[in-house]
N, C-alpha and C positions, 0 to 999 in steps of 0.2 A: 381382319381383313389386312392385306399386306399396302401400305401405300408405294409410292413410284419410287421414293429412294431406297426404298428396304429391297423393292424389286430390283435397283442400278444396282445394290448393292451385290445382288445373287450373282447377277450376270458376269458381274468385274471380279467374282470367286470368294470364295469361304476368308484369303487373306483379308480382301478388301472390308468383308463383312465384319470382322473381327475386329480391327482397326476402329473400323465406326464406331460398333458396339464401346472400345475404349475408350473414341473420343466422347463418345455422350459421356461415360462415365465420370468419364474426368469433369467434363464440364460442370454434370451434376452436381461432383463432389466440389468442384471452389464455387458455386454459386448459396451449397448449405454451408461454404463458412467451416465445412470438417474438411478432412484428407482420410484416403485409405491407406492402410499399412498388410504388410505380410513378416511370417514370420518362421525361420526352420523348425524341425523338429526340436532344435535344442535353444526355442523361443530367442532366437537371432535377428534383426533386423535383413528383411532382403529387398521389401519395395516400400517406399513410400510414396503416396501421390495425392495430389488434390489442392487446399486450400493454399495460396499465397499470403506473404506475408502482408502484404494490404488490410486484408481480413483479419488477420489474426496476430498477427507481430511476429510467427513465427512464418519463416523461408524453408520448404519442405525440400529442396533441395539440397539446404544446408543441413538441414537438419539429418537429411538420409546421408549423405558426407561425411556428417558428424557420426552419426549412429550406426552405421552399416556394421553390421557383424557384431552388433552389439547387444544385450539385454537390455530389457526398459531398467530395469534396478542399476543400470551401471549409472557413471556419470551423476551420481549422488542425489539421485529420485528420489524420493521421499511419499510414502501413499499416508494420506489423509486419513487420520483415522488406526483405528489397530496398531494405535502408540507408536505410529512409525513404523514398522515393518513389513515386509514381504512376506511372512509366513504363512497367512490365509493364502495369498493371493498363488503363490507357487505351488499349494498344497491343490487349488484346484485347476491350474495346467497341471499337476501330474496325473491328478485325477480327468483328464481329457474333459474339464466341464468347459460352458460358454461360461462369461461374464458379463457385466453391463455396467456402465455410469463406475468404473475403477477411475477413482479422482487421484493423480496423484500430484506433487509440485517438484519442480526444479529450478535454478537460475538459468537465466539465457546468457547469450553471450554479451550482452550489457550490461550485465550484473542484475538485472530484474528479478523480482520471482514472479515465477508462469504456473500458471492452475491447468490441466489440462484432465478433460474427462475423455475415458476408453472403452470401447465393447468390442468383445471377438468371440468369435468359433472354433473351435479345433477343425483341422480339414483333416478329410483321411484319404488315401488313392487305395481303393478296398477296404481291407481291414488295416493298412497300416499307417499310422501317424505321418502327418506329414509336416504339420502344423499348426499355426493360428491365422488368422487374416481377419480384419476389425477395422473398424475406424473409428475419427479420436477428434475430438476438437478444444480449441481452446476456451478453458471459463474463466481465466482471469480477471475478468471485467465483473459476473454476476457472482465468485467467489469475494473479491473485494465489496461488494456492496453487502454482502451478506454476511462478512466478518466484519464492518463496519456498525453494521443492525445490531449484531451481536455483541460488540463492545461495547456500545451504548448499553443494551440491557444487563452486561455485565459490568460495567462500572458501578453500575443502578442496585445491585445486587451486593456489590462490594460494601458501598455504603451504608445502604442498609440493614446488613447481617455484622457488621466491623462492631467490636467492641471500644472501641477509643477512634479519637482521629488520626494516629499515629499508625495502628493498625490498619485504617483503611487506605492513605496515604500510599504506602505500602505497597498494597493489594492492589491497587489501581496502578499504577507505576509496571509492577511485575505485568499486569495484564496488556496491557499497552503498548511494553518493552515486547513480551513472547507472541501477540497476535499481529503484531505489527512491523514484526521482525528488527528492532532497534538492541541497540548493547547497553545500551545503558540510559535509565533516567534518574531527573531528580528535580527535589520542589524546593522552591525557594518563597519562604514568606519573611513576613516581616519581624526584625530581632523584638526584643524584650521590651526596648524602648522606642518600635516603629522607624528608628532613624534610616536602618540600612533595609536590606534583602540577604539572609545566610541560607545556606540549605541545612532544609530540614531533615527530609525525607531522603530516599534512593533507595534502587533497587539495579543492579548488572550482572549481566554473565561473568561467573568468577574465570577472574584472571590475574596475574600479578598486572599486568598492565593498566585494566580497568581499577584494580584495588588501589594503585598510586594513584590515578585517575580522582579516585572519591577522596581520600585524603588529603591533595592538595584543596579540593572543593571544599572541605571544611573550613580552610584557610583562611575562601574568597566571601570578600561582601560586596554587594553592588550598589548603589547609589541610584535614587529613580534617574532613568535616562541615561546612564554609563552600562554602555555592554549590552551582548545582545538581551540579557536577563531584565535588564533597566528600562531598553527600549520596549520591554511587550508589556510590563509593568506598567508604563505611562502612557503608551500609545492602546491600549488594551485590547489589543488586535493579535493575531496568531503570526506566527512569521517561519518562513521555510528558507533553510540557503543549502543549497546542492551542492555545496562543497567551502568550507568557512578554509580550507587552507588559502583556495582562491579567491575566494571575497574580501576587498578593497576597504569595505567599512571594518574589518578584525585585523590589525592587528599583532595581539598577542590576546595571549587567552591560554585559561589551561585546560581545553579541550582541544586547540587546536594541539599544544605543544603534546599533547596526549597521543595524537594521531588520529584524531576524531575526523571526518568529513563531512557528511551527511547528517544536518543539523533541523530540527524542528521542535518551537518554543508556542505554546498559546498561554492564554491568563485563565487562572482560578478566578469566576465570577460570582459576587454577591449584591443585590441589592443595586445594581448596576456597575459596582465599582472591584477593580483586580482587587484582590484579598490576596493573592501569590501567584508562581507560576511554572508551570510545569515544562522540562530540557529535555530533549532524547536528543542520544545521541549516537552515530554507527562510524564502523571505519571505512564504510563502502560509499559513494559519493550515492548520494539520493534525488530522483527527481523528486519536482513537488509532488501530492497526491490529492487534487480539488478534494476527492469526496472525504480525506480524513480530516481536511480542514476543514470541510462542510460540518463534518460531526462533532469536533471539538467546540463547538460554541453550545451545542448541547450538552457535551460532556462536562465542560466546563464551568457550565452554571448548575449542574448536578452535582460536582465534589463541592462547591461553593459553598451552595446551600448548606449541605452535607455539613461543610464545617462549621458553620454560622450555630447550626445546631448543637452537634455533639460538643464546641466549645462551652458554650452553658451547660451541658449537661457534664463535659471535663470539669466546673467548677463546682456544678452538684453536684459529684462525685465525688470531689478529691473534700468539699465541708464532710461530705459523708462518711469518710474514712480517715480523715484526721482530726486531731484537737484543734479546735478553734485558737484557741489561747497559746501553746506553744508549737505548733504543726507538727506533732507527732502522732503517730497513727494513736487512732483511738481502739473503744472496743470494739464493735464492729471489723475493724480492721485487724488488730491484734488475735483475733477469735478465728477469723480465714488463714492466718499465719500460724496459730499455733495448730490447729489442723494440719497443715501442709509439710508442720512439723513433726507431726506424729504419723502421717504417712511414709513419710521418708522414714524415719527413724526408723517401722514396724520394715519397711524394705530391707534398709542395709544395717539394721542392726544396730543402730548407734545412741545414743544417750544425749540426754539434753536437760535441761533445768529450766524451771518455772521459779522466780523467785519473786514475792508481791512484797510493796514498800508504802510504806503510807507514814507520812511525815509526823512527828512528836508535838511538833509547838505551831505548826498552821494556822488550827484557830483562834489561839490567841493575840498572834500579829495580825491575822487578818481583820479580826473586832475590834484590834486596838487602833492597828494605824489605819485600817480602812479594806476596802475590796482591790484599789488601785497597787496598792503595796502588796497586797497577796497576791494580784497576779505578776507582778512583777520578779517576785520571789518564785511561783511555780516557773514563769520562764524562763530563770536563771539557774534551778532544780534541772529544768530538762536539760538546759547545755550542757551542764555539768555530766550528769547520768550519761548523755551520750558518748559524751568523749573517755568515759571509761571503758567502754565496751570497743568488741573489736568491731568489722564492717559488718559481719555475717550474722550479728546479736541484733536483737530488737530490743529497744524499750518504748513502752507508751504511754499513754495518761487514760486510767478508768474513769476521772473526774474525780470532782475534789480536790483532795492530794494523794490520792492513791495514782501510785505509779504501778507499772509491771514489768516485768525483763524478760526475754525468753533468751538464755543462753543455751548456744550451739554447741552439738559434738563435746560433750562432759566427758575425759578421761575418766574423771575420780573426782570424791566430794570435795579434796581440797582445793582445787582446782579452780568452782564456784564457791568456794570460800574467799580464797583469793579477789574474785569478783565484786562478792560482798562486800568487804572491807574497804575497798576501794570506792564503791559507792556510798558507804559511810562516812569515808573520807570527804568524799566530795558535796556529802549533804552539810555538814557541821560546819565546813569552811563561811566565814562571815560577810556579809551582804549588805552594802548600806540600803536604806529603805525610808523614804520620806527623811534623808538626812539623819537618821540611826544607825547606828551598825547594829545587825540582826543576826542568829545564829538559831539553824534548825536542826533538830537532830531527825534520824531516821529508825524505824522498825522493819528489820525486813524477814518473811518466814520463806522458807526455801524448799520445793518440791520435784524429787530426781524420778527422769522417767528412763527408765519404766517401772524400778525397786519400789517406788513411791504411788506413783497411779497411771494406766495408761489411759487415759479417755480428758478429753477437755475442762468436761465441769468436777471430773474426781481432781485433776491439776491442777486449777485454781482454789478449790475447795482445800483441799491441805494445805496450799500454797497461804493461803487464809486464814486456817487453822496456827499454822507454825506463826503468822506477823503478828497474832493476838499473843503468842505464848510470849514473844519478844518484848512485846509491850507489859506487858505480866513478867520478864524478869529484868525491868527497869528501864526501856525503852534503849533508842541507840546502839542497839545489836544486832544481831541473827539468829534463827535457829532454824535447823532441818528438824521436816515433817516427821514424827515416828507414831508407831499405832498407838502408843500409851498415852498421848499427848489429849488433856481433856480441857481444851481450853475453852471452851462455848461458855458466852457468859450466861448471866442467871437469868438476866432479861430477854435473853433469845429461848432460853430455854420454857421459858414460863410464857413466851409468845406462843410457841410453838406446841405446846402441850394447852393451853388455853385453846388456840383457833380449831384444835382438833374436838370443840365443844362449846366454841361458838357460836356453828349454825344452828343445832338442836335446843341452844340457848336462846333461840330467839334474839340475836346479841347484835346484828347484821342489817343494814336500812340503807336506804339508797336518798343520795343527793341530786336533785336535777339543774341541768343548765341548759339555759335559751340558748338556739342560735337566730338569729336574727338577715333576714333576707333582704342582704345591701339595696337591690332594685326596689321592690313595694316597701320595706320600712317593716312588713308583719312577721310574727316569731311561724317559723315554718318546720322548727324541730327542735329537739331538746335531746340534751344525754344523762345517760343514766347514770352516776359515780355513786360508787361501793362505797360506805363508811362505817367505821367499828367501833362501839361502845363498850369497852372491857370495863368487868364491874367494880374492880378494884384498879386498873390503873389508867381509868378514865378512853378520853379519845384516844384511838391509836393512828398516825399517821398508814396510810396508804403506802407508804413510801418503807414503811419496819415491815409491815404485815404480810404483803406480797410478794414480796419476793420468797418470804420463807412459805407462802400457799401454792405458790408455784413449784421451789424447789420439793415439795413434801407433797405434791400433787394432790393435794388439798381446793385446790383452786377450780377443781373438774365440777364438784358440788356444790363448793360457792360461785362459779360461773352458772351453772344452769339455774341455782335460787335467783341471781342477778335477773336472767331473761325471765323467767314465769313470772315474778316480781314486777319488774319492769312493765314488759306486755299488758299483765292486769292490770297494772295503774293508767295507763294510754286508755283504756275502756273502761276504767273508770269514770276519767276525767270529761269522754264524750256522753257520759250516761247523767253528768252534772250537768251539760249542755255547753261543753266547751265543743269550738272545731277538733276537728284531730289534727295531730301533729307526728311529725316522722319521729319515734323514738328510735336512738342509738344507742347499742351497746357494743364495751369493748369483750373483745374475747382473746384470751390468754393463748401462750404456744401451748401451753400443754392442752386448752382446752380445745384447740383449733386441731391438735393431731390425737383425740378420743375418738375413737371409732363411733361414740353414738353420736356424735354431736348433730349428724343430719337429723334423728330420733327427736332429742329435746327442740331443737330450734323449731319444728314440726308438734310437737308436745302441748309447748308453752305459747304458741299461735291459735291451737286448737282448746286449749282449757281457757286461756282469757278471752277468747272470741275477735280479735285485734287480723286487723286485713294485714296481709304479710308486705303491700306495697309501705305499712307505715313501720315496718321495722329493719331499723340499717346497723348493719354489724361492721365492729371498726376492727382491721387486724395493722397489722404493723408489717414496714417493709422487708423485714426480715424473715417475718411468717411465712411469705407469698411467694419469698426466693428458695426456702431451704429447700423444697420439695419438689420444683415446680410442674411434674406431670399429675403427682397427688391433688396438688394444691388446684389445677383448671380443672380436673374433675368435680375435686367436692366444689369451687366456685361455680362450677357451672347445675351443679346438682343443689345448689341453693339459689342459683338465679332462677332454677324451676320452678323452684317454693314460691316465687314472687317477691324476695325477701334482696333488697336492695345492700349493697359490699361499698364500704369505703378502707383508701388507705389511710393509716392514721400518723401523726408523726412524717409528714413527707419531707424528704429531704435528710432525714438524717441517717440512714438505712443507704442501701446501696442500688437501689433500681435503677432504671434509666427507662427513657420515654421507650426502644427497643424491647425491652423488660414489661415494663408495665402494658404496653399495648397489647401482650398475648392473653391478658385476664380481664374477664367481664364486668370490671370496675366501674361504678356508678359516681363515687365523689372520692375525690381526693384534699385533704385537708396537709394544710401549710403548719408544717411545726411553729411550736411558739419561740424556740429562739432565735428563727428569721425577724417574727413580728414584733419582739422586744424592742430593735434600734432601730427600727427601719431610719427614726428620726434621725440618725447621727452616722448611721456603715452605709454604705453608699452600695458594698457588698451582698447586703441582707435586703439592701431593693433591690438590686439586681437579679438576689438569686429567686427575690420572692415573684418580682417580674416573671421569670424563665417559667416557676413554676404554673403560676397560672395561664400563661402563654401555653405550657406542655397541655393543661388540663383543656383547656379549650381548641386546642386543634385535636383532641382526642372525641370532644364532645363530654366532657365529665362537670361536674359540679365542682365547686373550688372552696372553702370552708377553709376561713383562717381561724387559728386557735393563735387564744392567751391575748385580745386585742384589750390593750388599756388605757387608750390614751384617745381623744378626739383626733388626734393627727395621722394615728394608725388607721382610724375608719377613714377618712376623708383619703389616703393613699388607697389604702384597697379597693373605694368606691371608683374613684379616676382610674385607676387600671382593670375594670371589669371583673373583678371578686366576687363571688357571687354570694356570700355568705360567713358571716362570724360569732366567734363567739368570743367571750372572754368577761375580766371584770368592770368593763366599761360599760356593759348592758347590762349583766347580770350575773353574780355570782350563782354557786351550786347552793339550793336551797332547796326543804323539806319538800315533801310532795303540797302541803296545804299554800306554802307559801308560792310556789309555783304555780297554783290555779289560782291566788288570789294576781300574782302580775301578771297572767295573761288578761284576766279579764280587765285589766286595767288597761294593759296598751292597746286590745281589742277598743273599748270605751276611747281611748286617749286618740285612736289615728280614724277613729269614724268622723 
């Protein structure tokens, strides 16, 4: 039914009715906070009516005046998504298709970024296309809220997935700049002496002006309370400056000199105190964004917590990849660098050389003058060797008195010979140790890529063989590897030959070392350790025969025997009336890579009748990190069997919290190198605490190896370490002695 107004409108004529309908439409659009628009057949605006600036921040009349006769993509409008391209939308228009909720952004007359959502449909006069019409609305507020929420999530992803603190900071700064429209971001942290604030990381939109700004920033330091950075550090509160060019608090500064205006700073917080300051700048004047000011509280805490954790991990990482005595790369890091060199050389057809170095008289000096003098000698030699090389070359310490050098981009053998002569000359120079002038010489073996070897193992092995030739030739010289070198020692050949027969001759046996639960004082676990009684050589150290077994592949059947024997022994102890204990068995790298490993584990459990949860397999960090996808599947299969998994020698490989948490690990074993000097080394104490905390974070059992003193045990107990093993509690002993030890311990604890 018509109402009175409609009837009156009809009586006034069709023109009045049309005008009334238009007024109603305009009122409805204004109340909805939207506006109505029309375009001609060339997509140029011909009409814009609707919501005023009070609701949207945009005046339709000014909008129409500015955009009448232009197209939507004029005036630097950019669609959100589609990589900022209008191509997909233009294709829709050309196909005369309707569109909905197309969001684009443009800068308004006040220089602020505005977001607009628009929907439209084609208009036809009969079959003739005459243009588009539709509605639009300002969605800046909702887009900003969504952006800030995404920003918080993005920061969380940045810090969770970053490999280092530096990488995380740079990614966070870039994300904030790109999503919030800042042209430059900087992070200020304390210097090494914690006296002033210095710029550590940055990101900026590439431009000569900003390049100069960053360069100047490197030279500036801020004391607490001085400058905007110092003020934010001191107050621990965010600070927004609409225009630093007009702010009376700022008389000078590199940002102002660089033409910056809008500036925003906020503190990075950890445990309630600032640990850094993030500073963002724009050439435009920027009004305060209250939502962003609220969001940075969460963001600053996220970054602070991350930096506090990856600092601990960075320290672990450094110690894992560098020699603690000389600060040179260690065996792990050199392996990584060597493999990178191999990949690069293959790709670009380049040559390089590996030099294996052994100090000839080091043992004599070390035994005569003491370990302190030996350590000083190694440090001095490391410094000298480093000084002989180019920046692109690498010198690493493998352990003891063994060093290895990677000489990049070798054009000819004589080039390598020149480097070797420099190293020999550096080594033989006198050094004062314990008040005495001493000299050492070096024997150097050289292997060339690709002439002598093309993979890491062969390069290192051949360089080692050439080094032994240098020793046989009188030491203090270098030798190149060649195929006709027959320099393997008689002992090594004898060991390898004997090792192949040792298993069938029953020359192997196991010793067992107890693990003590530090909370209950009970023996809850034991580790099986391989021993070899040679019929002629007597007891052969595992340090001597394990590497040979690994290299020859004999470790696989030997490891299978260890697994079967250890499981059977555990069940035998239980039949004697002893309580069940968790049996730990080490897996070698070759054994872990063997495709029959799962069958071997299942067979050992089935044949012995031991419960799976009483078996714990110990792996090293490097083993689980070599092929993460395969390792994840293999470890999952082992866990499905009910068997426990431990990471042995933790802290000397190259794992991090982010990497370890991917694997189904039950136990972390703190490497004995960190336990040995707990009493006198603050760094070792900090690392041990960090590893224990890391294990607790992941709900893992933490076991300390190599505990030899009451002081070490007390430290571990006070810092919530779960268990320990070492000579202080029990040495590795034969099976009968372990059974007696377990009985005595049970009796004394009742």
